[in-house]
C-alpha positions as CSV (number, residue, x, y, z in Angstrom):
1,M,-0.4,0.3,0.1
2,K,1.0,3.3,-1.0
3,L,-0.1,6.8,1.1
4,T,0.7,10.3,-0.8
5,I,0.1,12.8,2.5
6,P,0.2,16.0,2.2
7,K,3.0,18.0,4.2
8,S,0.4,20.0,6.2
9,V,-0.8,16.7,8.0
10,I,2.6,15.2,8.2
11,K,3.7,18.3,10.4
12,A,0.7,18.3,12.4
13,H,1.2,14.5,13.3
14,L,5.1,15.5,14.2
15,L,3.7,18.4,16.7
16,C,2.1,14.9,18.8
17,I,5.3,12.7,18.5
18,P,7.3,13.2,21.6
19,S,10.4,12.4,20.2
20,H,12.0,11.4,23.5
21,D,9.4,8.4,25.4
22,I,10.1,5.4,27.1
23,R,7.0,4.3,25.9
24,H,8.5,3.8,22.5
25,Y,5.5,3.0,20.5
26,L,4.5,6.2,21.4
27,Q,7.7,8.3,19.0
28,G,6.0,7.0,15.6
29,L,2.7,7.6,13.6
30,L,0.4,4.9,13.9
31,I,-0.9,3.7,10.2
32,H,-4.0,2.2,10.7
33,A,-6.2,0.4,7.9
34,D,-9.6,-1.2,7.3
35,P,-11.4,-1.7,4.4
36,Q,-13.4,1.3,5.0
37,G,-10.0,3.7,4.4
38,V,-6.8,4.8,6.4
39,T,-6.4,6.3,9.7
40,L,-3.2,7.9,11.1
41,V,-3.0,8.5,14.5
42,S,-0.4,10.1,16.7
43,T,-0.2,10.9,20.4
44,T,2.1,11.7,23.5
45,G,-0.4,9.7,25.6
46,T,-2.0,13.5,27.0
47,F,-3.3,14.3,23.5
48,M,-4.1,12.7,20.6
49,L,-4.4,13.7,16.7
50,A,-6.3,11.1,14.3
51,T,-6.9,12.2,10.4
52,R,-8.1,10.7,7.9
53,C,-7.1,9.5,4.5
54,A,-8.6,11.0,1.4
55,D,-9.8,8.1,-0.9
56,H,-7.1,9.6,-3.3
57,E,-4.2,9.6,-0.9
58,I,-4.3,5.9,-0.6
59,D,-2.9,3.2,-3.4
60,R,-4.1,-0.2,-2.4
61,T,-2.6,-3.3,-4.2
62,E,-4.7,-6.6,-4.5
63,S,-1.8,-8.3,-2.2
64,D,-2.4,-5.7,0.3
65,P,-4.3,-7.2,3.7
66,E,-7.2,-5.1,4.1
67,S,-7.0,-4.7,7.6
68,F,-3.3,-3.6,8.9
69,E,-2.0,-1.2,11.4
70,V,2.2,-0.3,11.5
71,I,4.0,2.5,13.3
72,V,6.4,4.8,11.4
73,P,9.5,6.1,13.2
74,G,8.7,9.7,13.5
75,V,13.0,10.5,13.3
76,S,11.9,9.0,9.7
77,L,9.2,11.2,9.2
78,R,11.3,14.0,10.7
79,T,14.5,13.0,7.9
80,A,12.6,12.2,5.3
81,G,11.2,15.7,4.7
82,F,9.2,17.1,1.1
83,R,8.9,16.0,-2.6
84,K,6.8,19.0,-4.9
85,S,3.3,17.6,-6.4
86,G,2.2,19.9,-8.8
87,R,1.2,23.1,-6.0
88,D,1.5,21.0,-3.0
89,Q,4.6,19.1,-0.9
90,V,3.8,15.3,0.0
91,L,5.7,12.6,1.5
92,D,5.0,9.1,0.1
93,I,4.8,6.4,2.9
94,E,4.7,2.9,1.1
95,I,4.6,-0.3,3.1
96,T,4.9,-3.4,2.1
97,T,4.5,-7.5,4.2
98,E,6.0,-10.4,2.7
99,P,2.7,-13.2,3.6
100,D,3.8,-15.2,6.7
101,R,5.0,-18.7,5.7
102,D,5.3,-21.8,7.8
103,D,8.2,-22.8,9.7
104,P,10.3,-25.6,7.9
105,D,12.2,-26.4,11.2
106,R,8.9,-26.7,13.6
107,P,5.9,-27.6,12.3
108,G,2.9,-26.0,13.4
109,V,5.0,-22.6,13.8
110,T,3.9,-20.1,11.5
111,I,6.8,-17.0,11.1
112,K,5.1,-13.3,10.2
113,G,6.0,-12.1,7.0
114,R,8.2,-9.2,7.4
115,T,6.9,-5.4,7.1
116,D,9.5,-2.9,5.2
117,I,8.5,1.2,4.4
118,A,10.1,3.3,2.1
119,L,9.3,6.7,2.5
120,T,9.9,9.1,-0.3
121,G,10.1,13.1,0.5
122,A,13.0,15.3,-0.4
123,V,15.1,12.1,-0.1
124,Q,14.4,8.6,-0.2
125,L,14.6,6.2,2.8
126,Q,14.2,2.7,4.0
127,A,12.6,2.4,7.8
128,T,11.6,-0.3,10.3
129,P,8.4,-0.1,11.6
130,I,8.2,0.0,15.5
131,D,8.2,-3.0,17.4
132,G,5.1,-2.8,19.9
133,T,1.5,-1.9,20.7
134,F,0.1,1.2,19.5
135,P,-2.8,2.4,22.5
136,N,-6.0,1.5,21.3
137,W,-6.5,5.3,19.9
138,K,-10.7,4.7,19.6
139,R,-11.2,3.9,22.9
140,V,-9.9,8.1,23.6
141,V,-12.4,9.0,21.4
142,P,-15.9,9.4,23.6
143,A,-19.0,9.2,22.1
144,T,-20.2,11.9,23.1
145,T,-19.1,15.1,25.1
146,S,-21.0,16.7,28.3
147,N,-20.2,20.4,27.6
148,E,-19.5,21.0,30.9
149,P,-15.9,23.4,31.6
150,A,-13.0,21.7,31.1
151,Q,-9.1,23.0,32.9
152,V,-6.9,22.9,30.0
153,N,-2.7,22.7,30.4
154,P,-2.4,26.2,28.5
155,R,0.7,24.3,27.0
156,F,-1.5,22.1,25.5
157,V,-4.0,24.9,23.6
158,G,-0.7,26.0,22.1
159,I,-0.9,22.9,20.4
160,V,-3.9,23.2,19.7
161,G,-3.1,26.5,17.4
162,E,-0.2,25.2,16.2
163,V,-2.0,22.3,14.6
164,A,-4.8,24.0,13.2
165,D,-2.2,26.5,11.9
166,Q,-1.2,23.2,9.5
167,L,-5.0,22.0,8.9
168,L,-6.6,24.4,8.2
169,G,-4.1,27.7,7.7
170,K,-2.8,30.3,9.8
171,G,-4.7,32.3,12.7
172,T,-7.8,29.6,12.1
173,S,-9.4,27.9,15.0
174,P,-11.1,24.1,15.4
175,R,-14.4,23.9,17.4
176,A,-13.7,23.1,20.8
177,F,-16.6,19.9,22.2
178,W,-15.8,20.2,26.2
179,N,-16.9,17.1,28.5
180,G,-15.8,17.9,32.4
181,T,-13.2,15.7,33.7
182,G,-13.7,13.6,30.0
183,P,-11.5,14.4,27.0
184,V,-12.1,17.1,25.3
185,V,-12.5,16.8,21.8
186,Y,-10.9,19.6,19.1
187,E,-12.9,19.1,15.8
188,F,-10.7,20.6,12.5
189,D,-12.9,19.4,9.8
190,E,-14.5,15.9,8.9
191,R,-11.6,13.8,8.7
192,A,-9.2,15.0,11.9
193,L,-10.1,15.1,15.9
194,L,-7.7,16.4,18.6
195,I,-8.4,14.7,21.8
196,V,-6.7,16.1,24.6
197,M,-7.2,15.2,28.5
198,P,-7.8,17.8,30.8
199,L,-6.4,18.6,33.7
200,R,-7.9,16.7,36.5
201,E,-9.1,19.9,38.7
202,P,-12.8,20.8,38.7
203,S,-13.9,24.6,37.0
204,T,-14.7,26.5,40.0
205,R,-17.0,29.9,39.3
206,W,-14.3,32.7,39.4
207,A,-14.7,34.8,43.3
208,G,-14.2,37.6,41.2
209,P,-11.4,40.3,40.6
210,P,-9.1,40.7,43.8
211,A,-9.3,44.5,45.6
212,W,-5.7,45.8,43.4
213,V,-8.4,46.2,40.0
214,G,-10.4,47.8,42.2
215,L,-13.6,47.8,41.1
216,G,-16.5,48.4,42.6
217,A,-14.6,50.6,45.0
218,K,-16.0,53.7,46.4
219,P,-13.8,57.1,45.9
């Protein structure tokens, strides 16, 4: 299978891929393929970006499995860069998997086929998938939201803005769906969601401005 991903989408995901994390499987971009399409997922564990590939960005072959997951190393994405495609810049990600085969020396044992990743951007390079189990990203997406206010780490709000700059354009804002102490959903369009875990602190009503502001003070 070959994916042709716009530069803006890759750069948005790179904002959500940690360069260093003891959970090594988070240091990459998950490619989740199913019969309905392909989803790209990146997460730090506290916020997660999921984007759905457009049909014209996917080139499947008959030999490709209908459903699979592979984690592309983030360092490879950063190194590959982008190639020109008309007026746009894109990154090609090609995934090939050898078929499973029987172990000739151990009856009943199957040897899993090797998966290779080829990246074509400003440079061409080969990458080895990150070995590990990526978190079940679908379980993070809430089925509904409560519209209750939440406290969000201001550093994460900055990330939301940077992702919006990439996916929607400079100075734009996604729609926010608040969920109390549950995951906050930022919706960029019909193919992109950013899920942010709020601070575990209940929202409280402001007691009002401090005395030094002078509001309501008698002359």
